[in-house]
N, C-alpha and C positions, 0 to 999 in steps of 0.2 A: 373897067374892061375885064371881061371874064377870060381866064386862060384856058386853053384846050386841056382836056383831061390828061393827055399824054404828057404835057409840060408839067402839070401838077404832080403826076406820078414821078417824073424825073427829079423834081425838086425835093420830093419827100422820100426818095428811094434810099434804102439803107446801103451805106458804103462800108460799114464795119459792124461787128458784133461784140457784145460784152459777155465774156465767159465768167460766170459767177463761181464755178468750181463746185466742190462738195460742201462747202460751208462759207458763210460770210462773216463768221466770228473770228476776229484777228488772233485770238489765243489758240483757237482750234486750227487755224490756218498754219500757225507755226509748227504745231504738232504734226499736221498733215504733210508739211514740207519735209520734216525729218523722216517721217514714216515712208513716204514715197521716194525720197532720195535714196534711202537704204535699199528699198525694193528694186529701184531702177539699177543701182550699182550691182546688186546681186544678180539681177537678170542679165545685165550687160557682160559682167565678168564670167558668169556661169556659161552663157551661150558661146562666148568667144573661146573659152577653154574647151568646151565640147567640140567645137568646130576644129580647133587646132589639134586636139588629141586625135580626132578621127583622121585628119589630114596627114598627121605625122606618123601614125602607127599603121604599118601595112596589114596587120592582123585585123584591123577594123575596116578594111576596104571591101566590104560586101554590101548587098542591097539595103539591109536594115539600117546600117550606120550611114550609108550614103543618104538615105532619106532623113535620118536624124540630123545630119550636117545641114541639109537644106532647111529643116525645121528650125535649127539654131539661127541661121541667117534671117529667116522670116521673123522669129521672135525678137531679134535685135531691132529690125525695122518696125515691128509692131509696137513695141514700147517707145521707141524713139519718135514715132509719129505723134505722140500725145503727151508723154510725161515731161519732157524738157519745157514745153510751153506751160504746162500746168505748174511746174516748180517756179518758173519765172513769175507767173501770176500771183503766187502766194507771197512772193517777196516784193511785188510792185503794186502801186496804187492803180496803175494803168492795166486793166484786164482786157483791153480791146484786142481784136484780131481782124484784119482786113477781110473783105469779101473774098478776094483771091486766095488769101492765106487760109481762110476757113474751108473753102472748097478743096484746096490742096491737101489740107490736113485730113479731110474726110476721104479724099481719094486714096491716100496712102494707107489710112487705117482700114478702109474697106478692102483694099487690095491685099494687104498682108493677112487680114482676117479670112478672106476667101481662099487664099493660097494655103493657109494653115488648115482650114477645113478639108481641102482637097488632099493635102499631104497626109492628114490623119486617115483619110479613106484609103489612100494608096498604101500606107503602112499597115492598115488592117488587112488589105489584100495580100501584102507581102507575108504577114504572119499566117494567113490562110494557106498560101502556097507552100510555106515551109512546113506546116504541121499536117495539112491534109494531103499534100502531094510532094513528099520529100524527095522521091526518086526523080521527079520531073522539075524540081525547084530551079536547077541551074538553067533550064530552058525557059521556064515561065518567067524567071527574074534575071535574065541575062543582062549584061551591061547596056546593050542597045535598048532593051525594053525599059530598064530603069531610067535611062536618059530620056526616053520618050515620055514616060509617066511624069517625071519631074518637070520636064519642059511644058507638058500639057497643064500641070497644076499651076505653074507660073503664068502661062498665057491666059488660061481661063480666069484665074484670079484677077489679073490686071484688066482683062476685058470686062468682067463683071463690074468692077469698080468704075471703069470708063463709062459704062451705060448709065449708072446711077449719077455720076458726076456730071455727065453731059446733060441729062434730063434736069438735074438740079440747077444747072447754070441758066436754064430758060425760065426758072421761076422768078417771080417778083417778090421783093421783101421791102415793104413800104410802111410798116407800122412799128411794132415792137422789135428791138434788136438785142434784147437781153436773153441769153441762153443759160438756163439753170442747169448747167452741165460743165464738165471740166474739159470738153473738147467738142468739135463740130461733128455731130452725128446725124444720121438721116432722120430719125423720128422727131427730135426737137426742131430741126429746120423745117420739117413739114408743118409743124404747129405754128411757126412764125411766118410762114409764107402767106401772102395775100392773093396768090394765084390758085387755080384749081390744081390740086395735087393728085387727082385720080389716076392719071397716066403714070405718075411716079410711083404711086402705091401699087399699081398693077405690076410695074417692073420690079418692085421690091419683092412681091410675092412670087412672080413667075421666074425672073432671072436670078435674083438673090436667093429666093427660096429653093430654086433648082440646084444651085451650088451647095447650099447648106444641107437640104434634105437628101440630095443625091449622094453626097459624101456620107451622110448619116446612115442611109440605107445600105450603101456598100459596106460600111463598117458593121452594121447590125447583121446583115446576111453573112458576112465573113465570120463573125463571132458565133453565129448559130452553128455553122459548119465546124468551126474550131472546137466548140464545146462538145458537139456530137462525136467528133473524132477523139477528143481527149477521154470522153466517157467510155469509149471502146478499148482504151488501153488497159491491159489486165492488171499491171502492178501499180501500187500507190505511188512509188517513187517515179515511175514513168509518167504518171498523170501530173504530178507536181512539177517535174522537170519541163514538161510540155507547156503547162500553164504559166510557169515562171518566165517563159520567153515572151509572153504577151501581157503580163500583169501590169508592167509600167505603162504600156500604151493604153491599156484599158482604163487605167486610173485617170490619165490625161483626157481621154475621150469623154468620160462621165462628167468631169468638171467643165469641159469646154462646150460640148454640144448642148447640155442642159440650159446653160445661161444664154447662149447665142440664139437658140431657137426661140426661147421665150421673148427675147428682145425684138427680133425682126419678123418672125412668122406669126403675126397677130394683127388685128385691126388697129389702125392709127388712133381711133377714138378711145381705145383702152390705155393709151400711153400717157404716163404722168411724168413730167420733167423732174419734179421733186422726188417722187417715189422710186423712179427707175434709173436715176443717174448713177446709182452705186453698182448696178449690174455689170456695166462694162469694165469696172475695176477687176471683176473676177476673171473674165475671159480675155481682156485686153492688157492687163498688167500683172495680175497674180499668176495666171497660167504660164506666160512666158518666163516668169521667175521660177516657177515650180518645175517646169519641164527638165532643165538640166539637173536639178536636185533629184527628181524622181528617177530619171534614167540612169544617173550615176550611182545613187544609193542602192538600187536593186540590180545593178549590172556589174558583175565581176570583171568582165572584159574591159569596160571603161575604167574601172578602178585600177586594174593592172596596168593599162596603158598610161593612166595618169601618173602612177608611181614610176613607171619607166621613163616618162618625159621629165619628171622632177629629178630623178637620179642623173639623167644626162645634163640637166641644167646645173 
């Protein structure tokens, strides 16, 4: 008796995936566990401290630090969506993740990644308003405007991820279930699917690419105007002071957008699970850890507020 094709598909459908991580060498896995545990704790503690400092110090209740507080919350979720599961896999022989768990992990990772892109674009606009239009800054970046911009970043980021997760849930996975990656991401899932992923790839380029490239272009245009304005400042001290207000943000932008654009805005045929699985470490783990360090080391206001909070404690 020959079974219908649909029944055969159901019997062989994948119900879980195997996450191989960054290495299958047991000795290297122990080293990776220690390395990423330290990074995760630094990212977690650093971003919690930044959020608490901004919340507790009234001097930091302005647009720039409001968005930085949002960025800290995003970075906590960003790293938590992938790192704890990766650490568990390094200590366990069972490296499986259920289909629902895989899609959930992908949803939250893409959500926080999209929100971070949008927040970096908003923060670039904030620096543009502060440097290029200082007399109108209080109007351009009023509390109401800041609230709307932050809300838009969260809503668009969550909606962007919802589109990708919804389309991904309609794909069939009926052959290989081994992901040579440390988390469930869009490109490796495309390669494992036995369905036509053309619609999903179009959505990645159009919807996901719109979020990434839209934020990048806002950032790029903002900094073009910022640089032109700074160059018109007559004194060297004035130019340095103006540039110092956006140097931290510019550092984060260069690290983040370079790697995330290379990962998602390119044809699926050029993706290699083995070669490209290290890239998300840069924008999904290291950047959230570096954000509080970069913003605190180069910011005297944050340093002063931190000392003030510690003295109170």
